[in-house]
Structure formats: structure tokens, C-alpha cells
FIROFI-20145 format. One record per residue (C-alpha): residue in three letters; x, y, z. Coordinates in pm, whole numbers. Each point is the difference from the previous one (the first is absolute). Example, Ala and Ser with C-alpha at 12.3 -4.5 7.8 and 13.67 -1.06 7.14 Angstrom:
% residues 2
r resn:ALA, u:1230, v:-450, w:780
r resn:SER, u:137, v:344, w:-66
% end
This chain:
% residues 366
r resn:MET, u:3269, v:-2414, w:-3365
r resn:GLY, u:-189, v:61, w:295
r resn:ARG, u:-360, v:-73, w:36
r resn:LYS, u:-291, v:279, w:-73
r resn:PRO, u:-90, v:199, w:318
r resn:VAL, u:-315, v:-176, w:155
r resn:LEU, u:-210, v:367, w:-115
r resn:ASP, u:165, v:25, w:-359
r resn:GLY, u:-302, v:31, w:-252
r resn:GLY, u:-19, v:-104, w:-359
r resn:LYS, u:32, v:-343, w:-99
r resn:ARG, u:46, v:-118, w:380
r resn:ASP, u:-372, v:124, w:54
r resn:ASP, u:-122, v:-127, w:-317
r resn:ILE, u:135, v:-345, w:151
r resn:ALA, u:-152, v:57, w:319
r resn:LYS, u:-355, v:88, w:-106
r resn:ALA, u:1, v:-311, w:-244
r resn:ALA, u:96, v:-225, w:306
r resn:LEU, u:-292, v:163, w:210
r resn:GLU, u:-246, v:-86, w:-259
r resn:LEU, u:137, v:-338, w:-36
r resn:PHE, u:40, v:-71, w:387
r resn:LEU, u:-347, v:126, w:63
r resn:GLN, u:-168, v:-215, w:-252
r resn:ASN, u:258, v:-342, w:15
r resn:GLY, u:130, v:31, w:344
r resn:TYR, u:356, v:-9, w:100
r resn:ASP, u:45, v:-366, w:-123
r resn:GLY, u:-191, v:19, w:-318
r resn:THR, u:202, v:288, w:-105
r resn:SER, u:357, v:-49, w:-182
r resn:VAL, u:282, v:239, w:-51
r resn:ARG, u:-53, v:-80, w:-382
r resn:SER, u:-377, v:82, w:21
r resn:ILE, u:87, v:298, w:182
r resn:MET, u:229, v:127, w:-283
r resn:ASN, u:-243, v:-112, w:-264
r resn:GLN, u:-267, v:225, w:137
r resn:ALA, u:259, v:301, w:43
r resn:GLY, u:144, v:-39, w:-359
r resn:GLY, u:398, v:-94, w:94
r resn:GLU, u:233, v:-285, w:-1
r resn:VAL, u:63, v:-184, w:328
r resn:GLY, u:338, v:110, w:18
r resn:LEU, u:-149, v:366, w:58
r resn:PHE, u:-186, v:-111, w:295
r resn:TYR, u:283, v:-107, w:193
r resn:TYR, u:186, v:333, w:-78
r resn:TYR, u:-275, v:153, w:201
r resn:PHE, u:-54, v:-269, w:250
r resn:LYS, u:162, v:-298, w:193
r resn:ASN, u:-298, v:-217, w:-59
r resn:LYS, u:-353, v:-55, w:48
r resn:ASP, u:-6, v:65, w:348
r resn:ASP, u:168, v:330, w:-66
r resn:VAL, u:-268, v:115, w:-247
r resn:PHE, u:-286, v:-143, w:229
r resn:ASP, u:117, v:257, w:291
r resn:ALA, u:40, v:266, w:-289
r resn:VAL, u:-366, v:-69, w:-118
r resn:LEU, u:-123, v:30, w:363
r resn:ASP, u:170, v:330, w:40
r resn:LEU, u:-183, v:117, w:-333
r resn:PHE, u:-310, v:-117, w:124
r resn:PHE, u:12, v:167, w:337
r resn:ALA, u:182, v:327, w:-118
r resn:HIS, u:-338, v:193, w:2
r resn:TYR, u:-143, v:-142, w:298
r resn:ASP, u:325, v:97, w:188
r resn:ALA, u:-45, v:348, w:-71
r resn:ASP, u:-369, v:0, w:84
r resn:PHE, u:60, v:-134, w:316
r resn:ALA, u:282, v:247, w:108
r resn:HIS, u:-207, v:285, w:-125
r resn:ILE, u:-277, v:-137, w:238
r resn:VAL, u:212, v:18, w:235
r resn:SER, u:162, v:317, w:-62
r resn:HIS, u:-356, v:152, w:8
r resn:GLY, u:-87, v:-167, w:303
r resn:ARG, u:228, v:179, w:236
r resn:ARG, u:-236, v:319, w:-96
r resn:ASN, u:-318, v:-224, w:39
r resn:PRO, u:57, v:-262, w:274
r resn:CYS, u:-330, v:-74, w:67
r resn:ARG, u:-51, v:-93, w:-357
r resn:VAL, u:341, v:-189, w:-72
r resn:MET, u:-71, v:-362, w:92
r resn:GLN, u:-348, v:14, w:-155
r resn:ASP, u:162, v:152, w:-330
r resn:PHE, u:266, v:-260, w:21
r resn:PHE, u:-237, v:-306, w:22
r resn:GLU, u:-269, v:161, w:-236
r resn:TYR, u:255, v:16, w:-259
r resn:MET, u:114, v:-350, w:12
r resn:GLU, u:-374, v:-99, w:-17
r resn:ARG, u:-57, v:215, w:-308
r resn:GLU, u:297, v:-138, w:-154
r resn:THR, u:-68, v:-349, w:81
r resn:GLU, u:-301, v:17, w:-197
r resn:LYS, u:157, v:133, w:-291
r resn:PHE, u:282, v:-265, w:-11
r resn:ARG, u:-260, v:-281, w:30
r resn:GLU, u:-238, v:144, w:-276
r resn:ARG, u:326, v:25, w:-213
r resn:TYR, u:156, v:-321, w:91
r resn:ALA, u:-210, v:-259, w:194
r resn:ASP, u:-86, v:-226, w:-290
r resn:LYS, u:366, v:41, w:-147
r resn:MET, u:240, v:-15, w:244
r resn:HIS, u:198, v:-305, w:102
r resn:ARG, u:-34, v:-89, w:362
r resn:THR, u:403, v:29, w:73
r resn:VAL, u:6, v:364, w:-109
r resn:ARG, u:-308, v:67, w:203
r resn:TRP, u:137, v:-134, w:296
r resn:ALA, u:341, v:181, w:-73
r resn:ILE, u:-182, v:313, w:-57
r resn:ARG, u:-214, v:-26, w:336
r resn:GLU, u:324, v:-83, w:205
r resn:HIS, u:180, v:273, w:-158
r resn:THR, u:-292, v:256, w:79
r resn:LEU, u:41, v:-82, w:353
r resn:THR, u:377, v:11, w:11
r resn:LEU, u:-63, v:363, w:-155
r resn:ILE, u:-296, v:119, w:207
r resn:GLU, u:155, v:-80, w:321
r resn:PRO, u:257, v:287, w:48
r resn:TYR, u:-266, v:255, w:-124
r resn:LEU, u:-217, v:-139, w:287
r resn:GLU, u:225, v:35, w:274
r resn:GLN, u:33, v:394, w:-115
r resn:ILE, u:-370, v:8, w:29
r resn:VAL, u:9, v:-158, w:368
r resn:LYS, u:225, v:280, w:121
r resn:ILE, u:-170, v:262, w:-198
r resn:GLN, u:-360, v:-79, w:161
r resn:SER, u:185, v:-84, w:383
r resn:ASP, u:130, v:328, w:4
r resn:TYR, u:-339, v:186, w:-150
r resn:TYR, u:-239, v:-193, w:215
r resn:GLY, u:276, v:-18, w:327
r resn:VAL, u:-55, v:-362, w:42
r resn:SER, u:255, v:-272, w:31
r resn:PRO, u:-43, v:-341, w:-250
r resn:ALA, u:-52, v:-303, w:202
r resn:LEU, u:257, v:-123, w:-178
r resn:ALA, u:352, v:169, w:-124
r resn:PRO, u:-31, v:198, w:-290
r resn:ASP, u:183, v:-244, w:-230
r resn:VAL, u:-188, v:-301, w:138
r resn:ALA, u:-309, v:194, w:-16
r resn:ALA, u:68, v:92, w:-385
r resn:MET, u:62, v:-402, w:-65
r resn:TYR, u:-353, v:-78, w:185
r resn:LEU, u:-170, v:235, w:-241
r resn:THR, u:195, v:-150, w:-289
r resn:HIS, u:-78, v:-324, w:17
r resn:GLY, u:-352, v:69, w:177
r resn:VAL, u:-173, v:259, w:-203
r resn:GLY, u:227, v:2, w:-304
r resn:SER, u:-55, v:-377, w:-8
r resn:CYS, u:-333, v:22, w:20
r resn:ILE, u:-37, v:263, w:-283
r resn:LEU, u:215, v:-212, w:-245
r resn:HIS, u:-187, v:-325, w:116
r resn:GLU, u:-156, v:-176, w:-297
r resn:ASP, u:-349, v:-11, w:211
r resn:ARG, u:-101, v:375, w:-60
r resn:GLU, u:-376, v:-64, w:121
r resn:LYS, u:157, v:-120, w:363
r resn:TYR, u:215, v:301, w:26
r resn:TRP, u:-275, v:264, w:-94
r resn:ALA, u:-241, v:-187, w:255
r resn:HIS, u:241, v:7, w:280
r resn:ARG, u:159, v:360, w:-80
r resn:THR, u:-138, v:160, w:309
r resn:GLU, u:145, v:-237, w:243
r resn:VAL, u:311, v:20, w:-181
r resn:LYS, u:11, v:335, w:38
r resn:ARG, u:-59, v:-40, w:378
r resn:GLY, u:281, v:-242, w:0
r resn:SER, u:238, v:297, w:-141
r resn:SER, u:-133, v:216, w:284
r resn:LEU, u:89, v:-263, w:283
r resn:ILE, u:363, v:-31, w:-152
r resn:MET, u:49, v:371, w:-25
r resn:GLY, u:-122, v:30, w:376
r resn:MET, u:-287, v:211, w:-78
r resn:PRO, u:-370, v:-88, w:180
r resn:THR, u:-250, v:-149, w:-265
r resn:GLU, u:-254, v:182, w:129
r resn:ALA, u:-127, v:272, w:-222
r resn:GLN, u:280, v:-74, w:-221
r resn:GLU, u:-201, v:118, w:-344
r resn:LEU, u:67, v:364, w:171
r resn:ARG, u:346, v:7, w:-61
r resn:THR, u:19, v:-32, w:-371
r resn:PRO, u:-202, v:271, w:-240
r resn:TYR, u:-143, v:-132, w:-310
r resn:PRO, u:-82, v:183, w:-333
r resn:ALA, u:-404, v:28, w:-19
r resn:GLU, u:-192, v:-187, w:-252
r resn:SER, u:-312, v:27, w:-155
r resn:ALA, u:-147, v:-245, w:241
r resn:ASP, u:106, v:220, w:282
r resn:ILE, u:-205, v:324, w:-89
r resn:PRO, u:-297, v:-74, w:181
r resn:GLY, u:221, v:-89, w:355
r resn:CYS, u:188, v:345, w:-87
r resn:MET, u:-331, v:211, w:-60
r resn:GLU, u:-144, v:-131, w:350
r resn:LEU, u:313, v:104, w:122
r resn:ALA, u:-18, v:348, w:-140
r resn:GLU, u:-367, v:52, w:71
r resn:HIS, u:113, v:-118, w:382
r resn:VAL, u:234, v:332, w:5
r resn:LYS, u:-197, v:213, w:-224
r resn:ASP, u:-59, v:247, w:268
r resn:SER, u:425, v:55, w:65
r resn:PHE, u:23, v:95, w:-390
r resn:PRO, u:-185, v:339, w:-98
r resn:GLY, u:-133, v:16, w:-333
r resn:TRP, u:-56, v:-417, w:-23
r resn:GLU, u:-264, v:-76, w:-241
r resn:LYS, u:-91, v:-364, w:-77
r resn:THR, u:-20, v:-7, w:-371
r resn:GLU, u:308, v:191, w:-64
r resn:PHE, u:231, v:-197, w:252
r resn:ARG, u:-137, v:-327, w:-179
r resn:ALA, u:107, v:115, w:-322
r resn:ARG, u:345, v:95, w:142
r resn:LEU, u:68, v:-320, w:194
r resn:THR, u:-103, v:-168, w:-327
r resn:GLU, u:251, v:177, w:-225
r resn:ALA, u:260, v:-27, w:280
r resn:VAL, u:-36, v:-375, w:21
r resn:ALA, u:16, v:-27, w:-387
r resn:ARG, u:335, v:209, w:16
r resn:GLY, u:148, v:-205, w:284
r resn:GLU, u:-2, v:319, w:207
r resn:ALA, u:-208, v:-140, w:288
r resn:TRP, u:180, v:-221, w:352
r resn:MET, u:-216, v:-157, w:239
r resn:PHE, u:41, v:-186, w:339
r resn:ARG, u:-259, v:-260, w:24
r resn:GLU, u:-83, v:-255, w:286
r resn:ASP, u:-242, v:-279, w:-101
r resn:GLU, u:-246, v:135, w:-251
r resn:THR, u:37, v:410, w:170
r resn:VAL, u:215, v:265, w:-129
r resn:ALA, u:189, v:149, w:277
r resn:ALA, u:178, v:270, w:-153
r resn:LEU, u:-1, v:162, w:-328
r resn:LEU, u:247, v:238, w:-197
r resn:LEU, u:-61, v:138, w:-368
r resn:TYR, u:285, v:157, w:-180
r resn:SER, u:63, v:188, w:-333
r resn:LYS, u:337, v:-135, w:-163
r resn:GLU, u:-56, v:295, w:-260
r resn:LYS, u:-42, v:268, w:232
r resn:LYS, u:222, v:-129, w:290
r resn:THR, u:-222, v:32, w:274
r resn:LEU, u:-204, v:-194, w:252
r resn:ALA, u:-368, v:42, w:-92
r resn:TYR, u:-197, v:-173, w:329
r resn:LEU, u:124, v:-166, w:277
r resn:ALA, u:-276, v:-180, w:256
r resn:VAL, u:50, v:-239, w:277
r resn:SER, u:-316, v:-160, w:164
r resn:PRO, u:-53, v:109, w:347
r resn:GLU, u:51, v:-389, w:163
r resn:TYR, u:337, v:-18, w:-186
r resn:ARG, u:161, v:318, w:62
r resn:ARG, u:329, v:-1, w:247
r resn:HIS, u:122, v:-311, w:-219
r resn:GLY, u:242, v:216, w:-188
r resn:LEU, u:-182, v:-82, w:-330
r resn:ALA, u:-29, v:346, w:-147
r resn:ALA, u:394, v:49, w:38
r resn:ARG, u:28, v:-344, w:-190
r resn:LEU, u:-212, v:119, w:-271
r resn:VAL, u:176, v:321, w:-35
r resn:GLU, u:338, v:-199, w:-9
r resn:THR, u:-144, v:-197, w:-264
r resn:VAL, u:-109, v:265, w:-241
r resn:ALA, u:337, v:175, w:74
r resn:ALA, u:211, v:-302, w:-123
r resn:GLN, u:-212, v:30, w:-352
r resn:PHE, u:189, v:292, w:-65
r resn:PRO, u:376, v:65, w:-60
r resn:VAL, u:234, v:134, w:250
r resn:GLY, u:-35, v:350, w:40
r resn:THR, u:-363, v:26, w:-162
r resn:PRO, u:-198, v:306, w:207
r resn:LEU, u:-300, v:-170, w:126
r resn:SER, u:-276, v:220, w:107
r resn:VAL, u:-318, v:-12, w:233
r resn:THR, u:-276, v:257, w:19
r resn:THR, u:-136, v:25, w:382
r resn:TYR, u:-97, v:232, w:255
r resn:ARG, u:142, v:320, w:64
r resn:GLU, u:231, v:54, w:343
r resn:GLY, u:-260, v:98, w:301
r resn:ASP, u:-306, v:-145, w:-176
r resn:PRO, u:-98, v:-261, w:287
r resn:GLN, u:-134, v:-274, w:-231
r resn:GLY, u:348, v:-23, w:-140
r resn:ALA, u:237, v:-33, w:287
r resn:ALA, u:12, v:-388, w:-28
r resn:ALA, u:72, v:-9, w:-378
r resn:ARG, u:275, v:272, w:-15
r resn:ALA, u:158, v:-148, w:304
r resn:PHE, u:-2, v:-349, w:-217
r resn:TYR, u:157, v:162, w:-314
r resn:LYS, u:275, v:198, w:193
r resn:ALA, u:88, v:-317, w:183
r resn:LEU, u:43, v:-145, w:-316
r resn:GLY, u:211, v:289, w:-173
r resn:PHE, u:-257, v:182, w:-168
r resn:ALA, u:72, v:386, w:26
r resn:GLU, u:-224, v:291, w:-13
r resn:GLY, u:-45, v:163, w:-369
r resn:GLU, u:-295, v:196, w:-185
r resn:ILE, u:-286, v:137, w:175
r resn:THR, u:-303, v:-87, w:-232
r resn:GLU, u:-372, v:-105, w:15
r resn:ALA, u:-200, v:-314, w:-50
r resn:PHE, u:-356, v:-16, w:-76
r resn:GLY, u:9, v:336, w:156
r resn:TYR, u:185, v:-91, w:281
r resn:PRO, u:319, v:127, w:150
r resn:CYS, u:264, v:-228, w:-41
r resn:GLN, u:387, v:-25, w:-69
r resn:THR, u:214, v:-220, w:-191
r resn:LEU, u:268, v:-216, w:174
r resn:THR, u:300, v:-190, w:-190
r resn:LEU, u:228, v:-252, w:52
r resn:THR, u:315, v:-31, w:-220
r resn:VAL, u:-33, v:-411, w:-50
r resn:PRO, u:320, v:-126, w:182
r resn:ASP, u:220, v:-252, w:-62
r resn:GLY, u:-148, v:-251, w:274
r resn:THR, u:-330, v:-2, w:206
r resn:PRO, u:-150, v:368, w:125
r resn:ILE, u:-42, v:-159, w:359
r resn:GLN, u:304, v:-163, w:26
r resn:ILE, u:196, v:334, w:-114
r resn:GLN, u:-190, v:220, w:185
r resn:GLY, u:16, v:-201, w:291
r resn:ASN, u:-342, v:39, w:140
r resn:LEU, u:-148, v:-359, w:-69
r resn:LYS, u:-207, v:72, w:321
r resn:LYS, u:-110, v:321, w:-40
r resn:ALA, u:-125, v:-100, w:-337
r resn:GLU, u:-172, v:-275, w:105
r resn:THR, u:-182, v:139, w:256
r resn:ALA, u:-99, v:327, w:-205
r resn:SER, u:-369, v:-16, w:-102
r resn:PRO, u:25, v:99, w:-353
r resn:GLU, u:-375, v:-59, w:-67
r resn:ARG, u:-106, v:353, w:-68
r resn:ASN, u:257, v:54, w:-274
r resn:GLU, u:33, v:131, w:-374
r resn:LYS, u:-330, v:64, w:-231
r resn:ILE, u:-53, v:-211, w:-315
% end
């Protein structure tokens, strides 16, 4: 009779799960086939019905352990094709979070031999995904990595990836900014203003900076009122519905949106940071939070209103189409709508330069 397939469930999975627990606790050498079967509740002969030897079950254990990580990495890269400016940040932030969870769960009870095997397996797993990310961001930013994509991925894997997995996490966090700078160099991107390439979800600590930006550009927003705006900003941050760019301690651009209403609620860019494409990348990032095909709307100025010429040109460059005539705070406005694409609005519309150079500071009303 042939050996059971790798993905066969039932008793095979029970044996693999028992082996995983013992390998983590006792290491490879300290785990025997008999101890695995005692844990799984079966005879030693049953082990050899499913596995050739201890090496075979150890490989199965690694596959079992990494199955959900592999699925998550694949999802991050797939989603990153819709939001390229975030994809590498999302990938490594996921690694950071999961590494912390792993240490909290296993640090005190994992044998070093298994820990080393898991570390090496992790690096092997992420390298092809990082090669895809290198290609995605190279196309998006129009840059050529300093190295061939596969070599760049290798350096990112054994550089950034290894730093995240290293046991001395304090050292990694102390040098995290420099690690990101090294990633920029590998990608062939300028290290100046590298913070302005990646939007971040706003946190409560960012509210004062966001308010400073909003007050700086308030004359461009009819009906803007400080107390009401702060309340709405605080709610948006708490709901995870606020994205921003910052450089050092300065909030350079801010976008608030509503998941429930599927609308962009507020978009502002500080005058000294305009012409950097920040507004376009914020809209791209928010669009990527919705399923493909979702109608995403924004209320802005009507055709012919001189205050709204730049904002309308900006949204149209991203593919927003004219919709309902309406009012906001007694001011004549119009709704524009984008059907969320399977990709980035910037790239699909082919109007990156137009979207980057349009100045959307006079925008929708909150």
C-alpha cells in the first residue's frame, strides 16, 4: 500500500501536531518516534505508514507550522499590487508582529535546534515573496534596484529579515530607521525624504500634529470648525480611518475616510509638501482598504468653481467620475465616484504625473 499523501488529514495530522509539540519542547535530537506516537496515541508501526522517518515528520511539522504564515505572506503581496507604496512596509511589519508573538509564546520552552530550523525556514519562505515586492515597487516608482531583483531580495531577506528574527530585538529596534535606509539603497531609491514614500495609519499621538496641519490649511475648507474637526479626527483615528504622511514630527498630509459610508471625508496636504504625490498615494491606500468594485465617493467643488479646479483635476486624474450635485455646509458641491480597481488608481489611469502635480489642498468638506 502506498504512503498517505502529504495533505492527508486524520491521524497523520494528529501525529504531526504531536511531533510539533515535542520538537518545540525537546528539540530534534531529544524527540523520538516512540515519544511522538505516545503523544499522538498510536503504535510506532502507524508512524511508518505515514512517514518515512523522523526527518520526514520534521519536514511535515515545518510545513504545518508555516502554513498560515505562507498564506498571510501571499495575501500581503497580492494586496500590495493594489497598494505598492505600502507593500514592503506591510510585509516587514507583519514579520515584526508575528516574531513578537512567537517569542512570547515559545521563547521559554523552545529548544534551540528547532528555533534555528524555524529561523532558516522563515528566510527560505520569505525570499521569493520579497523578490515579487522588489519588482512591484520598482515598477511603481520607476526605479532600478542597485542589484538584480533576485539578488536584492536575497539581501533584504538575509539583511532586514534576519535582523527582525535576531534574538537581540532591542538592537534591531534601535537601528530600525537605518535598516529602512539600507532597504532604500538596495531598491535604488534616494534616502532623502524616505518617510514621504510610505503612508501610515494615524495614531492618537498624531492628533496634535494633524490638528496643526488642519489649522494651517483651514481657509481652504468652507465650514471648517476646530472643535468639531478635532472630534471627528479623534473618532476617525480610533476607527482606523485616518491615514497620514509624516516627516520627523511634522504631519505632511492627512486623509480621513468612512468605511461604512465608503467616502473620502477630508484630504489636506501641507503647502511645503505639495507636488510630492502624497495625496495620490493616500487615496490609493484608502482605495486598497475596500474590495475591488466598491464605489468610493468624495464630495468636492462643482465644475466652474475656481476654488475647486485643482481638486477636480486631481480626482479625475485618478479615475473619479462626476456624480450627484449637492451641497455641504450650504456650499454648492458635487459628488465624484471611483469604482475601486484591481490595481492602483494611479497606474491604471496612467496619469501619475498629473495626479502628483495637481494640488488638492482645496478639497472635500468634513
